[in-house]
C-alpha positions as CSV (number, residue, x, y, z in Angstrom):
1,M,-19.2,57.1,9.2
2,D,-20.0,54.1,7.0
3,S,-18.9,54.6,3.4
4,E,-21.2,51.9,2.0
5,I,-24.3,53.1,0.3
6,H,-27.4,50.8,0.6
7,W,-30.5,51.1,-1.6
8,K,-33.8,49.5,-0.7
9,T,-34.4,47.9,-4.1
10,C,-32.8,47.8,-7.5
11,A,-33.2,51.2,-9.3
12,K,-34.3,49.6,-12.5
13,Q,-38.1,50.0,-12.9
14,G,-39.8,46.7,-12.6
15,C,-37.0,44.9,-10.6
16,L,-37.8,43.7,-7.1
17,C,-34.3,42.6,-6.1
18,D,-31.9,44.0,-3.5
19,P,-29.1,45.9,-5.1
20,R,-25.4,45.0,-4.8
21,I,-23.4,46.8,-2.2
22,N,-22.4,50.3,-3.3
23,S,-24.6,50.1,-6.4
24,K,-28.2,51.1,-7.2
25,Y,-28.6,47.9,-9.3
26,C,-28.8,44.2,-8.5
27,S,-27.0,43.1,-11.7
28,D,-25.1,44.1,-14.8
29,Y,-28.3,43.4,-16.7
30,C,-30.3,46.0,-14.8
31,E,-27.5,48.5,-14.9
32,Q,-27.2,48.1,-18.7
33,N,-30.9,48.2,-19.3
34,K,-31.8,50.9,-16.7
35,D,-33.7,53.0,-19.2
36,K,-35.6,50.1,-20.8
37,A,-39.2,49.7,-19.6
38,E,-40.1,46.0,-19.4
39,E,-43.1,44.1,-18.0
40,T,-40.9,41.3,-16.8
41,C,-37.4,42.0,-15.4
42,G,-34.7,39.9,-17.1
43,C,-32.1,40.0,-14.3
44,G,-32.5,36.3,-13.7
45,H,-32.6,36.4,-9.9
46,I,-35.0,34.0,-8.2
47,G,-38.2,35.7,-7.2
48,C,-37.9,38.5,-9.7
49,G,-39.4,38.8,-13.1
50,A,-42.6,40.2,-11.6
51,I,-45.0,40.1,-14.6
52,G,-47.4,43.1,-14.8
53,I,-45.4,45.6,-12.7
54,L,-45.5,48.3,-15.3
55,K,-48.8,47.5,-17.0
56,P,-51.6,45.7,-15.1
57,G,-54.0,43.6,-17.0
58,P,-54.6,40.1,-18.4
59,L,-51.6,38.1,-19.4
60,T,-53.0,37.0,-22.7
61,P,-51.6,37.8,-26.2
62,Q,-53.1,40.8,-27.9
63,T,-54.1,40.7,-31.6
64,A,-54.3,43.7,-33.8
């Protein structure tokens, strides 16, 4: 039996990356910020940082 655990994508909400072997997360950043909801993931991997994953809508600044 293979002892390695493989997850489909990083467990941090909003991250699109593949996780590290034997981890649910792709990076230390995602693991340390696992409970922080973000529109743009800050893990720094190429192809991640998908804007609007959590809140669809226009990408323009909102004024109060």
